[in-house]
C-alpha positions as CSV (number, residue, x, y, z in Angstrom):
1,X,-56.2,-9.5,3.9
2,X,-59.9,-10.5,3.4
3,X,-61.5,-11.4,6.7
4,X,-63.9,-14.4,6.4
5,X,-66.7,-15.5,8.7
6,X,-68.2,-18.9,8.4
7,X,-71.7,-19.7,9.6
8,X,-72.1,-23.4,10.1
9,X,-69.1,-25.7,10.9
10,X,-70.3,-29.0,9.5
11,X,-68.6,-30.8,6.6
12,X,-68.7,-27.9,4.3
13,X,-67.8,-25.2,6.8
14,X,-64.7,-27.2,7.8
15,X,-63.8,-27.8,4.2
16,X,-63.9,-24.0,3.5
17,X,-62.0,-23.2,6.7
18,X,-59.2,-25.6,5.7
19,X,-59.2,-24.2,2.2
20,X,-58.8,-20.6,3.4
21,X,-55.7,-21.7,5.4
22,X,-54.0,-22.2,2.0
23,X,-55.1,-18.9,0.5
24,X,-52.6,-16.0,0.8
25,X,-55.3,-13.3,0.5
26,X,-57.8,-14.5,3.1
27,X,-58.1,-15.6,6.7
28,X,-60.9,-17.0,8.8
29,X,-61.7,-14.3,11.4
30,X,-64.6,-16.0,13.2
31,X,-67.1,-18.8,13.0
32,X,-70.6,-19.4,14.2
33,X,-72.0,-22.9,15.1
34,X,-74.9,-23.9,17.2
35,X,-73.6,-27.3,18.1
36,X,-71.3,-27.0,21.1
37,X,-69.0,-29.9,20.1
38,X,-68.4,-28.6,16.7
39,X,-67.8,-25.1,18.1
40,X,-65.1,-26.4,20.4
41,X,-63.5,-28.3,17.6
42,X,-63.5,-25.2,15.5
43,X,-61.9,-23.1,18.2
44,X,-59.2,-25.7,18.7
45,X,-58.4,-26.3,15.0
46,X,-58.7,-22.7,13.8
47,X,-57.8,-20.6,16.8
48,X,-60.3,-17.9,15.9
49,X,-63.3,-16.3,17.7
50,X,-66.3,-18.5,17.9
51,X,-69.9,-17.8,18.4
52,X,-72.9,-20.0,19.1
53,X,-75.2,-17.4,17.5
54,X,-74.4,-16.1,14.1
55,X,-76.4,-12.9,14.8
56,X,-74.0,-12.0,17.6
57,X,-71.1,-12.7,15.3
58,X,-72.5,-10.5,12.5
59,X,-73.1,-7.7,15.0
60,X,-69.7,-7.9,16.7
61,X,-67.3,-8.8,13.9
62,X,-66.2,-6.8,10.9
63,X,-65.9,-9.2,8.0
64,X,-65.4,-8.8,4.3
65,X,-66.8,-12.2,3.3
66,X,-69.3,-14.5,5.0
67,X,-69.8,-18.1,4.0
68,X,-73.2,-19.6,4.8
69,X,-73.2,-23.4,5.2
70,X,-76.3,-23.8,7.3
71,X,-78.9,-26.5,6.5
72,X,-80.7,-25.7,3.3
73,X,-83.9,-24.3,4.9
74,X,-82.0,-22.0,7.2
75,X,-80.1,-19.8,4.8
76,X,-82.4,-16.8,4.6
77,X,-81.9,-14.9,7.8
78,X,-78.1,-15.3,7.9
79,X,-77.8,-14.2,4.2
80,X,-80.0,-11.1,4.6
81,X,-78.2,-10.0,7.8
82,X,-74.8,-10.5,6.3
83,X,-75.8,-8.5,3.2
84,X,-77.2,-5.7,5.3
85,X,-73.8,-5.5,7.0
86,X,-72.1,-5.1,3.6
87,X,-70.5,-8.6,3.6
88,X,-69.9,-10.4,0.4
89,X,-71.5,-13.9,0.4
90,X,-70.8,-17.5,-0.6
91,X,-73.9,-19.5,0.0
92,X,-74.2,-23.2,-0.2
93,X,-76.7,-24.5,-2.7
94,X,-79.6,-24.3,-2.9
95,X,-80.0,-20.6,-2.3
96,X,-83.2,-21.4,-0.3
97,X,-86.0,-24.0,-0.2
98,X,-88.8,-21.5,-0.7
99,X,-88.9,-19.2,-3.7
100,X,-90.4,-16.2,-1.9
101,X,-87.6,-16.4,0.7
102,X,-85.0,-16.6,-2.1
103,X,-86.4,-13.5,-3.7
104,X,-86.1,-11.6,-0.4
105,X,-82.5,-12.8,-0.2
106,X,-81.6,-11.6,-3.7
107,X,-83.3,-8.3,-3.1
108,X,-81.2,-7.8,0.1
109,X,-78.0,-8.7,-1.8
110,X,-78.7,-6.4,-4.7
111,X,-79.8,-3.5,-2.4
112,X,-76.5,-3.8,-0.4
113,X,-74.5,-4.0,-3.6
114,X,-72.4,-6.9,-2.4
115,X,-71.1,-9.9,-4.4
116,X,-72.8,-13.2,-3.8
117,X,-72.1,-16.7,-5.2
118,X,-74.2,-19.8,-4.8
119,X,-72.1,-22.9,-4.4
120,X,-72.6,-24.5,-7.8
121,X,-69.2,-26.1,-7.5
122,X,-69.5,-28.3,-10.7
123,X,-68.8,-25.1,-12.7
124,X,-65.2,-25.8,-11.5
125,X,-65.4,-29.5,-12.3
126,X,-62.9,-30.4,-15.1
127,X,-65.3,-33.0,-16.5
128,X,-68.1,-30.5,-17.0
129,X,-65.8,-27.7,-18.2
130,X,-64.7,-30.1,-21.0
131,X,-68.3,-30.8,-21.8
132,X,-69.1,-27.1,-21.9
133,X,-66.2,-26.4,-24.3
134,X,-67.3,-29.2,-26.6
135,X,-71.0,-28.1,-26.6
136,X,-70.0,-24.4,-27.2
137,X,-67.7,-25.5,-30.1
138,X,-70.6,-27.2,-31.8
139,X,-69.0,-30.6,-31.6
140,X,-72.4,-32.4,-30.9
141,X,-74.6,-29.8,-32.7
142,X,-77.6,-28.5,-31.0
143,X,-78.4,-30.3,-27.7
144,X,-81.9,-31.8,-28.1
145,X,-82.2,-34.4,-25.3
146,X,-80.7,-34.4,-21.8
147,X,-80.7,-37.4,-19.4
148,X,-79.5,-36.9,-15.9
149,X,-79.4,-38.8,-12.6
150,X,-77.9,-37.8,-9.3
151,X,-78.3,-40.2,-6.4
152,X,-77.0,-40.5,-2.8
153,X,-76.5,-43.4,-0.5
154,X,-79.1,-43.7,2.2
155,X,-76.3,-42.7,4.6
156,X,-76.9,-39.1,3.6
157,X,-80.6,-38.6,4.8
158,X,-80.3,-41.0,7.7
159,X,-76.9,-40.3,9.2
160,X,-75.1,-37.4,7.5
161,X,-78.0,-34.9,7.7
162,X,-80.0,-34.3,10.8
163,X,-82.5,-32.3,8.9
164,X,-83.4,-34.4,5.9
165,X,-87.1,-34.3,6.8
166,X,-86.9,-30.6,6.3
167,X,-85.6,-31.1,2.7
168,X,-86.1,-33.4,-0.3
169,X,-83.7,-35.1,-2.7
170,X,-84.7,-32.5,-5.2
171,X,-83.7,-29.6,-3.0
172,X,-80.5,-31.3,-2.0
173,X,-79.4,-32.7,-5.3
174,X,-81.3,-31.1,-8.3
175,X,-79.4,-27.8,-7.9
176,X,-76.3,-29.6,-9.3
177,X,-78.0,-31.2,-12.3
178,X,-80.3,-28.3,-13.2
179,X,-77.5,-25.7,-12.9
180,X,-75.2,-27.9,-15.1
181,X,-77.9,-28.2,-17.7
182,X,-78.6,-24.5,-17.8
183,X,-74.9,-23.5,-17.7
184,X,-73.7,-26.0,-20.3
185,X,-76.5,-25.3,-22.8
186,X,-77.7,-21.8,-22.1
187,X,-81.3,-23.0,-22.3
188,X,-84.3,-21.9,-20.2
189,X,-87.0,-24.0,-18.7
190,X,-90.6,-23.7,-20.0
191,X,-92.4,-26.3,-17.9
192,X,-91.9,-29.2,-15.6
193,X,-93.8,-32.4,-14.6
194,X,-92.6,-34.0,-11.4
195,X,-93.4,-37.2,-9.5
196,X,-92.2,-38.2,-6.0
197,X,-92.2,-41.4,-4.0
198,X,-92.3,-41.6,-0.2
199,X,-91.9,-45.2,1.2
200,X,-88.5,-46.2,2.6
201,X,-87.5,-43.1,4.5
202,X,-91.0,-42.4,5.8
203,X,-91.0,-46.0,7.2
204,X,-87.7,-45.1,9.0
205,X,-89.2,-42.0,10.6
206,X,-87.8,-39.5,8.1
207,X,-90.8,-37.9,6.4
208,X,-89.4,-36.9,3.1
209,X,-89.3,-38.3,-0.5
210,X,-87.1,-41.3,-1.3
211,X,-86.9,-40.2,-5.0
212,X,-88.1,-37.5,-7.3
213,X,-88.3,-37.8,-11.1
214,X,-89.1,-34.9,-13.5
215,X,-89.6,-34.3,-17.1
216,X,-88.4,-30.8,-18.1
217,X,-89.3,-29.1,-21.3
218,X,-87.1,-26.2,-22.3
219,X,-88.2,-23.1,-24.2
220,X,-86.7,-24.3,-27.5
221,X,-88.4,-27.7,-27.2
222,X,-85.4,-29.6,-25.8
223,X,-86.5,-32.5,-23.5
224,X,-84.8,-33.3,-20.2
225,X,-85.2,-36.2,-17.9
226,X,-84.1,-35.7,-14.3
227,X,-84.0,-38.4,-11.7
228,X,-82.7,-38.2,-8.1
229,X,-83.0,-40.4,-5.0
230,X,-81.1,-40.7,-1.8
231,X,-81.9,-44.3,-0.7
232,X,-79.2,-46.2,-2.6
233,X,-77.5,-48.8,-0.4
234,X,-74.4,-47.6,1.5
235,X,-72.3,-50.1,-0.5
236,X,-72.5,-48.0,-3.8
237,X,-69.0,-47.2,-5.0
238,X,-69.2,-43.6,-3.9
239,X,-71.6,-41.8,-1.6
240,X,-73.0,-40.1,-4.7
241,X,-73.9,-41.4,-8.2
242,X,-73.8,-38.7,-10.9
243,X,-74.4,-39.3,-14.6
244,X,-75.3,-37.0,-17.5
245,X,-76.0,-37.6,-21.2
246,X,-76.3,-34.8,-23.7
247,X,-77.7,-35.9,-27.1
248,X,-77.2,-33.4,-29.9
249,X,-78.0,-33.1,-33.6
250,X,-74.5,-34.3,-34.5
251,X,-73.3,-36.3,-31.6
252,X,-73.5,-36.9,-27.9
253,X,-71.6,-36.5,-24.6
254,X,-71.8,-39.0,-21.8
255,X,-70.6,-38.2,-18.3
256,X,-70.3,-40.8,-15.5
257,X,-68.8,-39.9,-12.1
258,X,-70.0,-43.0,-10.3
259,X,-66.7,-44.7,-10.1
260,X,-63.7,-42.9,-8.6
261,X,-61.3,-45.5,-9.9
262,X,-60.5,-47.0,-6.5
263,X,-62.3,-49.7,-4.4
264,X,-61.2,-50.6,-0.9
265,X,-61.9,-54.2,0.1
266,X,-61.3,-54.5,3.9
267,X,-63.4,-55.4,6.9
268,X,-65.1,-51.9,6.8
269,X,-66.8,-50.5,3.8
270,X,-65.6,-47.0,2.8
271,X,-66.0,-44.7,-0.1
272,X,-62.6,-43.3,-1.0
273,X,-62.9,-40.4,-3.5
274,X,-60.2,-39.4,-6.0
275,X,-62.0,-36.3,-7.5
276,X,-61.8,-33.4,-5.1
277,X,-59.8,-35.1,-2.3
278,X,-57.1,-33.2,-0.3
279,X,-53.5,-33.7,-1.6
280,X,-50.9,-33.8,1.2
281,X,-53.2,-31.8,3.5
282,X,-54.2,-29.2,1.0
283,X,-57.9,-29.1,0.0
284,X,-58.2,-29.4,-3.8
285,X,-61.1,-29.9,-6.1
286,X,-64.2,-28.1,-7.2
287,X,-65.4,-26.6,-3.9
288,X,-61.9,-25.4,-3.0
289,X,-61.3,-23.9,-6.4
290,X,-64.7,-22.2,-6.3
291,X,-63.8,-20.5,-3.0
292,X,-60.4,-19.4,-4.2
293,X,-61.9,-17.9,-7.3
294,X,-64.6,-16.1,-5.3
295,X,-61.9,-14.7,-2.9
296,X,-60.2,-13.3,-6.1
297,X,-63.5,-11.8,-7.2
298,X,-63.8,-10.0,-3.9
299,X,-60.2,-9.0,-3.8
300,X,-60.1,-7.7,-7.4
301,X,-63.7,-6.6,-7.9
302,X,-64.3,-9.0,-10.7
303,X,-67.6,-10.7,-11.7
304,X,-68.2,-14.2,-10.1
305,X,-68.7,-17.2,-12.4
306,X,-72.2,-17.7,-10.8
307,X,-74.6,-14.8,-10.8
308,X,-77.0,-14.6,-7.9
309,X,-79.9,-14.6,-10.4
310,X,-78.6,-18.1,-11.5
311,X,-79.2,-19.3,-7.9
312,X,-82.6,-17.7,-7.8
313,X,-83.6,-19.3,-11.1
314,X,-82.7,-22.8,-10.0
315,X,-84.8,-22.3,-6.9
316,X,-87.7,-21.3,-9.1
317,X,-87.4,-24.5,-11.2
318,X,-87.2,-26.8,-8.2
319,X,-90.1,-25.0,-6.5
320,X,-92.2,-25.6,-9.6
321,X,-91.2,-29.3,-9.6
322,X,-92.5,-29.7,-6.1
323,X,-95.6,-27.8,-7.1
324,X,-96.1,-30.3,-9.9
325,X,-95.8,-33.2,-7.5
326,X,-98.5,-31.6,-5.3
327,X,-100.9,-30.9,-8.2
328,X,-100.2,-33.8,-10.4
329,X,-100.1,-31.4,-13.3
330,X,-97.5,-29.9,-15.7
331,X,-96.4,-26.6,-14.1
332,X,-95.0,-23.6,-16.0
333,X,-91.7,-22.0,-15.0
334,X,-91.9,-18.2,-15.5
335,X,-88.8,-15.9,-15.8
């Protein structure tokens, strides 16, 4: 039985804990969470050892796999410590919000010789898997233009996340769209030109970007347009709004995940999802399937679908986007 430790018992930590309950090869052995209320809830619902300090948990518990679901800017220390203790790792995206820290994390992972997977869950999304099959089969020819947008409701940076001011919509959302572009097409980025806007959230006391837009030129000359914001009204059909267009030499693929095919009209506005929702108490969907697959990788010694260098490369691209916003210039992406 694979013993799993979870660091961070927010939305994602709880999702992974509930997913593991339905995996015959793994069990949650312990969890770490700084918030006392969340820690008590985890102890009650999971019946496992709980720690307020992940460092103590890593020192005291023997675990095969550690899942890191801390806020984006706090991944580094937990990942490096877990790797040094020979734990395999599932790390929420992005790997880090600083490129030099991400490099240190990857170095520690490779030195320890453990498996690590960054949570690019859309690689398990049937919509994108179908798009990948069509692109690889040559159905639309060579992809030459990419349009993407991924937006969140303002609920996310103002109510869901207590640390939005330590992040940006690019760090929080671009990992999905950039990874999908790279995974579906096999292309590499040559240079980026970014632009950011700070108005709405800053006026609300959350000092971060409302939106970030980026032009991406790939090494083969392909052009990509990437837009993201997290100030949409809370009344959007779903808490997120994800769209992709791939235009090729022989055709095109359009992906639109804005509408989950159900709208509730009651006295309270809610966003009921259909993709990835639990079915009769069992977590299903992209994140759950990703975790089940990674448990199989650990159990069988097989290669994960996401290479740790994929996670590092996405951090590099987003890092250069932020650099471009600062300088106002086109910035190269090496590697």
